[in-house]
C-alpha positions as CSV (number, residue, x, y, z in Angstrom):
1,M,0.0,0.0,0.0
2,T,1.4,3.4,-1.0
3,E,1.5,6.0,1.7
4,P,-0.3,9.1,0.8
5,S,1.7,12.3,0.2
6,D,1.6,15.1,2.7
7,E,-0.7,17.1,0.3
8,E,-3.0,14.1,-0.1
9,L,-3.2,13.5,3.6
10,I,-4.1,17.2,4.2
11,R,-6.9,16.9,1.6
12,L,-8.2,13.7,3.4
13,A,-8.1,15.6,6.7
14,E,-10.0,18.5,5.2
15,N,-12.6,16.0,3.9
16,A,-12.9,14.5,7.4
17,A,-13.5,18.0,8.8
18,S,-16.7,18.2,6.7
19,K,-18.0,15.5,9.1
20,A,-17.3,17.4,12.3
21,Y,-20.0,18.1,14.8
22,A,-19.3,21.6,15.9
23,P,-22.6,23.4,16.5
24,Y,-21.2,25.6,19.3
25,S,-17.9,26.9,18.0
26,N,-18.4,26.2,14.2
27,Y,-14.6,25.3,14.4
28,R,-14.7,22.2,12.2
29,V,-11.5,20.1,12.3
30,G,-10.5,16.8,10.6
31,S,-7.6,14.5,10.9
32,A,-6.1,11.6,8.8
33,V,-3.7,9.2,10.4
34,V,-1.4,6.7,8.7
35,G,-0.8,3.6,10.7
36,R,2.3,1.4,10.6
37,S,0.3,-0.9,8.3
38,G,-0.1,1.9,5.8
39,R,-3.9,2.1,6.3
40,V,-5.4,5.6,6.7
41,Y,-7.9,6.4,9.5
42,F,-10.0,9.5,9.9
43,G,-11.5,11.6,12.6
44,A,-13.4,14.8,13.1
45,N,-13.9,16.9,16.2
46,V,-17.1,16.3,18.1
47,E,-18.4,19.0,20.5
48,N,-20.8,18.7,23.4
49,A,-22.9,21.2,25.3
50,S,-20.7,20.4,28.3
51,Y,-17.5,21.5,26.6
52,G,-15.2,19.3,28.6
53,L,-16.8,16.3,27.0
54,S,-15.8,17.4,23.5
55,I,-13.0,15.6,21.6
56,C,-10.5,16.8,19.0
57,A,-10.2,15.3,15.5
58,E,-6.7,14.0,16.0
59,R,-7.7,11.9,19.0
60,V,-10.8,10.5,17.2
61,A,-8.6,9.5,14.3
62,I,-5.9,7.9,16.5
63,F,-8.5,6.1,18.6
64,N,-10.1,4.8,15.3
65,A,-6.7,3.4,14.3
66,V,-6.1,1.8,17.7
67,S,-9.6,0.3,17.9
68,S,-8.9,-1.2,14.4
69,G,-5.8,-2.9,15.7
70,E,-3.0,-0.4,14.9
71,N,-0.5,0.1,17.7
72,E,1.7,2.7,16.0
73,I,1.1,5.7,13.8
74,V,3.7,7.1,11.4
75,K,1.9,10.2,10.1
76,I,-0.9,12.4,11.1
77,A,-2.5,15.4,9.3
78,V,-4.8,17.9,10.8
79,A,-6.9,20.5,8.9
80,R,-9.7,22.9,9.3
81,A,-12.8,22.8,7.1
82,D,-12.3,26.4,6.2
83,G,-8.7,25.9,5.1
84,G,-7.2,28.0,7.9
85,E,-4.0,27.2,9.8
86,I,-4.1,24.8,12.7
87,V,-1.7,22.7,14.9
88,P,-2.6,20.0,17.3
89,C,-3.4,21.1,20.9
90,G,-1.2,19.9,23.8
91,A,-3.5,17.0,24.7
92,C,-3.5,15.7,21.1
93,R,0.3,16.0,21.0
94,Q,0.6,13.8,24.0
95,V,-1.8,11.2,22.5
96,I,0.2,11.3,19.3
97,A,3.3,10.6,21.3
98,E,1.7,7.5,23.0
99,F,1.2,5.9,19.6
100,G,3.9,7.5,17.4
101,E,6.9,9.1,19.2
102,K,8.5,9.3,15.7
103,A,5.4,10.4,13.9
104,V,5.4,13.1,11.3
105,V,2.7,15.8,12.0
106,I,1.4,17.6,8.9
107,V,-0.5,20.8,9.0
108,K,-1.5,23.5,6.5
109,S,0.6,26.6,6.6
110,E,0.4,29.4,4.1
111,G,-1.8,27.3,1.9
112,K,0.5,24.3,1.7
113,A,1.4,21.2,3.7
114,K,4.0,21.8,6.3
115,R,5.6,18.9,8.3
116,F,7.0,18.6,11.8
117,Q,8.6,15.8,13.7
118,L,6.5,15.3,16.8
119,R,9.5,16.1,19.0
120,E,9.5,19.6,17.5
121,L,6.0,20.1,18.8
122,L,6.4,18.2,22.0
123,P,10.0,18.0,23.1
124,D,9.4,16.5,26.5
125,I,7.0,13.6,26.2
126,F,5.4,12.4,29.4
127,R,5.6,8.6,29.8
128,L,5.3,6.0,32.4
129,R,7.4,3.4,30.7
């Protein structure tokens, strides 16, 4: 299976953002994750009237991958439905680290795909092992 390019992964994340449930903020976010197997998994943010119960797109995508049997992610893209710039929040960075310490994080910046190594976004990963 051929791994999608960074630009393709951003487009997939933008498509996933169209499925977001964001009636309170209208901040629609999508994510696409590539697992070690090469399969791609998707997620969109889901809001709740009790804001603390909401969940980010990145975590939905990662949890979809894990619940499908993946135990490692190699790439993750995050995008807004409106095409604006975005980076993963701190909680999502930590969850990315749990399943992909060496993962590449792809975001949209100045209209094109920009990549980071996770360690650039989260230099000190919290871990128990």
